[in-house]
C-alpha positions as CSV (number, residue, x, y, z in Angstrom):
1,R,84.7,102.1,96.0
2,L,82.7,104.8,97.8
3,Q,85.7,105.9,99.7
4,I,87.7,106.2,96.6
5,L,85.0,108.4,95.1
6,E,85.0,110.6,98.1
7,K,88.9,111.0,98.1
8,R,88.9,111.8,94.3
9,F,86.3,114.6,95.1
10,E,88.5,115.9,97.9
11,M,91.4,116.0,95.6
12,Y,89.4,117.6,92.9
13,R,88.2,120.3,95.4
14,I,91.9,120.9,96.6
15,L,93.1,121.3,93.0
16,N,90.3,123.3,91.4
17,S,88.6,125.4,94.1
18,D,90.3,128.6,93.0
19,L,89.3,128.0,89.3
20,E,85.9,127.4,90.2
21,Q,85.8,130.8,92.1
22,R,87.3,132.7,89.4
23,T,84.8,131.2,87.0
24,C,81.9,132.1,89.2
25,M,83.2,135.6,89.5
26,G,83.0,136.1,85.7
27,K,79.2,134.9,85.4
28,G,77.8,138.4,85.6
29,G,76.2,138.5,88.9
30,A,75.4,134.9,89.3
31,S,76.1,133.5,92.7
32,M,74.7,130.9,95.2
33,E,72.2,133.5,96.3
34,T,70.6,133.9,93.0
35,A,70.8,130.1,92.1
36,M,67.4,128.0,92.1
37,K,66.8,126.3,95.4
38,V,64.6,123.4,95.8
39,D,62.7,122.6,99.0
40,N,60.7,119.4,98.5
41,C,58.7,117.1,100.8
42,V,57.5,120.0,103.0
43,R,54.0,119.5,104.8
44,L,51.8,122.2,103.6
45,S,50.1,122.8,106.9
46,T,53.5,123.3,108.5
47,C,55.3,125.5,105.7
48,M,55.0,128.6,107.7
49,G,57.1,129.2,110.8
50,A,55.7,129.0,114.3
51,T,56.1,132.8,114.8
52,T,54.0,133.5,111.6
53,L,51.3,131.0,112.8
54,I,51.2,132.9,116.2
55,E,50.9,136.4,114.5
56,F,48.1,135.3,112.2
57,M,46.2,133.8,115.3
58,K,46.5,136.9,117.0
59,R,45.1,138.9,114.2
60,K,42.3,136.6,113.9
61,L,41.6,136.8,117.4
62,E,41.1,140.5,117.0
63,T,39.2,140.5,113.9
64,D,37.1,137.2,113.9
65,K,36.5,136.8,117.5
66,D,32.8,136.5,117.0
67,V,32.9,134.0,114.3
68,V,31.6,130.6,114.7
69,V,34.4,128.1,114.2
70,Q,33.0,125.0,115.9
71,R,29.8,123.2,116.4
72,T,29.5,120.4,118.9
73,V,27.4,117.3,118.6
74,S,24.4,118.9,120.7
75,G,24.5,121.9,118.4
76,E,26.2,124.4,120.5
77,E,28.0,127.0,118.5
78,I,31.5,128.1,119.7
79,T,33.0,131.3,118.6
80,L,36.7,131.8,118.0
81,A,37.0,133.9,121.2
82,Q,35.2,131.2,123.1
83,L,37.7,128.5,121.9
84,F,40.6,130.6,122.8
85,A,39.2,131.3,126.3
86,R,38.5,127.5,126.6
87,A,42.4,127.0,126.0
88,G,43.2,129.5,128.9
89,I,44.0,132.4,126.4
90,S,42.2,135.4,127.4
91,S,44.1,137.9,125.0
92,A,46.3,138.1,122.0
93,S,49.1,139.1,124.2
94,A,49.0,135.8,126.1
95,L,49.4,133.7,122.8
96,T,52.8,132.6,122.5
97,V,54.7,129.6,120.7
98,E,55.4,128.0,124.1
99,R,51.6,128.4,125.3
100,L,50.6,126.4,122.3
101,S,53.7,124.0,122.6
102,L,54.4,124.3,118.9
103,M,58.0,123.2,119.3
104,P,58.4,119.5,120.0
105,S,60.2,118.2,123.0
106,P,63.5,116.3,122.8
107,T,61.6,113.2,124.2
108,S,58.3,113.3,122.1
109,T,57.4,112.8,118.5
110,L,53.8,113.7,118.8
111,F,54.4,117.1,117.2
112,H,55.3,115.3,113.9
113,H,52.1,113.0,113.7
114,F,50.4,115.3,111.0
115,D,46.9,116.3,111.5
116,I,46.6,114.1,114.6
117,F,47.1,116.4,117.5
118,S,47.4,114.7,120.9
119,R,44.8,115.5,123.5
120,N,47.9,115.2,125.9
121,R,49.6,118.2,124.5
122,P,51.1,120.6,127.3
123,G,49.7,124.1,127.4
124,G,45.9,123.6,127.2
125,G,45.3,120.0,126.4
126,E,42.3,119.1,124.4
127,C,41.3,122.7,124.0
128,T,44.5,123.6,122.5
129,T,44.3,120.7,120.2
130,E,41.0,121.9,118.9
131,L,42.3,125.5,118.5
132,L,45.0,124.2,116.2
133,K,42.6,122.1,114.0
134,V,40.8,125.4,113.2
135,F,43.8,126.8,111.9
136,L,45.6,123.9,110.4
137,K,43.0,121.6,109.0
138,T,40.9,121.7,105.8
139,T,37.9,119.9,107.1
140,C,37.0,122.0,110.0
141,L,33.9,124.1,110.1
142,Q,35.7,126.9,108.3
143,Q,36.5,124.4,105.5
144,G,40.1,125.4,105.7
145,K,39.7,129.1,105.2
146,Y,42.4,130.0,107.8
147,L,44.9,127.3,106.4
148,A,44.6,128.9,103.0
149,E,45.1,132.4,104.1
150,L,48.3,131.1,106.1
151,V,49.9,129.1,103.2
152,T,49.2,131.6,100.3
153,P,51.6,134.4,101.4
154,V,54.2,131.5,101.8
155,L,53.8,130.3,98.2
156,E,53.6,133.7,96.9
157,G,57.0,134.4,98.4
158,H,58.5,131.5,96.8
159,E,57.1,132.4,93.4
160,D,58.6,135.7,93.6
161,S,62.2,134.3,94.6
162,R,64.3,131.7,92.9
163,I,62.7,128.8,95.4
164,A,60.9,125.7,93.8
165,T,58.8,123.9,96.3
166,E,57.0,120.4,96.6
167,H,54.6,120.8,99.1
168,A,52.8,117.9,100.5
169,L,49.1,117.2,100.8
170,V,48.1,114.4,103.1
171,P,45.0,112.1,102.2
172,F,44.8,109.4,104.9
173,G,42.6,107.1,102.5
174,T,39.9,107.0,105.3
175,S,37.0,108.3,103.3
176,A,35.8,108.0,99.7
177,K,35.0,111.7,99.9
178,E,38.5,112.8,101.0
179,W,39.8,113.6,97.5
180,A,36.9,115.6,96.6
181,E,37.0,117.7,99.8
182,L,40.8,118.2,99.3
183,A,40.4,119.3,95.6
184,E,37.4,121.6,96.5
185,W,39.4,123.2,99.2
186,A,42.4,123.8,96.8
187,E,40.1,125.2,94.2
188,R,38.5,127.7,96.6
189,A,41.8,128.8,97.9
190,Q,43.0,128.9,94.2
191,L,45.9,126.8,94.9
192,S,45.4,124.0,92.5
193,T,47.3,125.1,89.7
194,R,48.0,128.9,90.5
195,F,51.7,128.2,91.6
196,A,52.4,125.6,89.0
197,G,55.4,127.4,88.0
198,S,57.1,127.2,91.4
199,N,55.4,124.5,93.3
200,T,54.5,121.0,92.7
201,W,52.2,118.8,94.8
202,L,53.4,115.8,96.5
203,I,50.7,113.5,97.8
204,R,52.1,111.9,101.1
205,V,50.2,109.2,102.5
206,P,51.1,108.5,106.3
207,R,51.2,105.1,107.9
208,I,52.0,106.0,111.4
209,A,50.4,103.7,113.8
210,E,49.1,106.4,116.1
211,I,47.1,108.0,113.1
212,R,45.5,104.4,111.9
213,R,44.1,103.9,115.6
214,H,42.0,107.0,115.0
215,Y,40.0,105.8,112.1
216,R,38.0,102.5,111.7
217,L,38.3,100.7,108.4
218,R,37.9,97.0,107.6
219,T,40.6,96.0,105.6
220,V,43.7,97.5,103.9
221,Q,41.9,97.2,100.4
222,E,39.3,99.6,101.7
223,Q,42.1,102.3,102.2
224,L,43.6,101.6,98.9
225,D,40.1,102.1,97.2
226,N,39.6,105.5,99.1
227,L,42.9,106.6,97.6
228,F,42.9,105.2,94.2
229,L,39.4,104.9,92.9
230,P,38.8,108.7,92.9
231,L,42.0,109.2,91.0
232,W,40.8,106.6,88.3
233,E,37.4,108.4,88.1
234,A,39.1,111.7,87.5
235,S,41.4,110.4,85.1
236,V,38.8,108.5,82.8
237,W,36.0,111.2,83.3
238,P,37.9,114.7,83.9
239,E,34.9,116.5,82.9
240,A,32.7,114.9,85.7
241,H,35.5,115.6,88.2
242,P,37.0,119.0,87.1
243,T,38.4,120.2,90.6
244,L,40.3,117.0,91.2
245,A,41.4,116.8,87.6
246,R,42.8,120.2,87.8
247,L,44.7,119.3,91.0
248,L,46.2,116.1,89.7
249,S,47.7,118.0,86.8
250,N,50.0,119.8,89.2
251,V,50.8,116.6,91.2
252,G,54.4,115.4,90.7
253,A,54.7,112.4,93.1
254,F,53.0,110.2,95.8
255,G,54.9,109.5,98.9
256,L,54.5,107.1,101.6
257,L,55.7,107.9,105.1
258,C,56.5,104.6,106.6
259,D,56.2,103.8,110.3
260,E,59.7,102.6,110.8
261,V,59.4,102.9,114.7
262,S,57.0,100.0,114.7
263,M,59.6,97.5,113.6
264,V,57.3,95.3,111.7
265,T,58.9,93.0,109.3
266,V,57.6,90.5,106.7
267,Q,57.3,87.3,108.7
268,T,56.4,84.9,105.8
269,T,56.9,84.6,102.1
270,A,53.2,83.8,101.6
271,S,51.5,86.4,99.7
272,R,48.2,88.1,100.8
273,L,46.0,90.4,99.0
274,P,45.1,93.7,100.4
275,S,41.5,92.5,101.1
276,E,43.0,89.8,103.2
277,W,44.9,92.3,105.6
278,D,42.7,93.5,108.5
279,W,42.8,97.0,109.3
280,E,43.8,96.3,113.0
281,E,46.9,94.3,111.6
282,N,50.1,96.1,111.4
283,L,50.8,95.7,107.8
284,P,54.5,95.7,107.0
285,D,55.5,98.9,105.4
286,S,57.4,97.1,102.6
287,T,54.1,95.3,101.8
288,F,52.2,98.5,101.8
289,M,54.7,100.1,99.6
290,Y,54.3,97.4,97.1
291,F,50.4,97.9,97.1
292,M,50.9,101.6,96.4
293,Y,53.6,101.0,93.7
294,A,51.2,98.4,91.9
295,N,48.3,100.9,92.2
296,L,50.3,103.8,90.8
297,W,52.1,101.7,87.9
298,S,48.7,100.8,86.6
299,L,47.2,104.5,87.0
300,N,50.2,105.9,85.3
301,L,49.9,103.5,82.2
302,F,46.4,104.6,81.7
303,R,47.1,108.5,82.3
304,S,50.2,108.2,79.9
305,S,47.9,106.6,77.1
306,R,45.5,109.7,77.7
307,G,48.4,112.0,77.3
308,L,48.0,113.2,80.9
309,N,50.8,113.7,83.3
310,T,52.1,110.7,85.5
311,F,53.4,110.5,89.0
312,R,56.6,109.4,90.7
313,F,56.6,107.0,93.6
314,C,58.8,108.6,96.2
315,P,58.4,106.9,99.6
316,T,60.0,108.1,103.0
317,C,62.4,105.4,104.3
318,G,66.0,105.1,105.8
319,E,65.5,107.2,108.7
320,L,66.1,104.3,111.1
321,N,68.4,101.3,110.7
322,R,65.6,99.4,108.7
323,L,67.4,97.4,105.8
324,D,64.1,96.0,104.6
325,H,62.6,99.3,103.9
326,L,65.6,100.4,102.0
327,A,65.5,97.2,99.8
328,A,61.7,97.7,99.3
329,A,62.5,101.4,98.1
330,F,65.5,100.2,95.9
331,L,63.2,97.9,94.0
332,L,59.9,99.9,93.7
333,A,60.7,103.6,94.2
334,D,61.7,106.3,91.5
335,S,63.4,108.2,94.3
336,F,62.8,108.5,98.0
337,Y,63.0,111.0,100.8
338,G,65.0,110.4,104.1
339,G,68.2,108.0,104.0
340,T,69.8,109.6,106.8
341,C,70.9,106.1,108.0
342,M,72.0,105.0,104.5
343,A,75.6,104.9,105.5
344,S,74.9,102.0,107.8
345,F,74.3,99.9,104.8
346,P,77.2,100.5,102.3
347,A,76.2,97.7,100.1
348,M,72.7,99.1,99.7
349,E,74.0,102.7,99.4
350,Y,76.2,101.5,96.5
351,L,73.3,100.0,94.7
352,F,71.4,103.4,94.9
353,Y,74.3,105.2,93.7
354,L,74.7,103.0,90.7
355,A,70.9,102.9,90.0
356,Q,70.7,106.7,90.7
357,V,67.5,106.1,92.8
């Protein structure tokens, strides 16, 4: 069936390509370059290019070298110039993409692990990691000031062009204060709703095993409480949580970055509540996907009754040959990101085509 559809499209293209070209020529200046483009599921802290980040860091090394950017447990204050020196960078001219190892190696996936910068990074190790945190995290001593300065020109550029974006904010669900801190950062940076015409926020929850090892929770229920209780409070009492309520008004979807590499599958049909899953256990992603779906469904039902915007559920799956992830996404998701290995499962691919997930 899918092969027949593909052959039909090829036949259509052969027969009608000239007609479509003549039609486009008569559209009064319309072309592929002027068409609206959509760029979705882009991590906000990596929306700029590596060269843009390096040039920004060079400028700050010149202008903010005496600004305190870090405070140790013992109370020692470290300036930006001192932090660069600890990473072995004595001047702006010594700062390069390769020096900070901003490009991932073919054999490593550490670069893709969101805000967890490995201490084993080449080109400076732990000191380089601390330097990147200053510029790419919202929870540093500068409270995300540099990150806001980095991403604002990118969003402004998209606003002036015909590009619609869906940039991802990444709460881990490891603290009850996480949502409030994220909303306050977006409010200070004037990012909550300023670019609502060209950008919609995607809330993307990562489940990478390496990330989970950096935090200590008791159960999966605790993570779900940290993720959803603040959303309920901002939905029920928006006047008491104005910054979070404004941020949520421009959120379009919730995503889930599944840990397909861990190869964990459901071993039993016996159901377990989130409170019965210990944090140290490697919970199957399909199970956590259901927990996310159930919480979003009830939250959306309430927000809809109040006339508030609702959220789509768009997990990331299908990037490895994991049939269970694709099956769970088909049953639970509004749409999904990834799907690069969808062709390995033609029956599932056909189901997604029929349901238009």
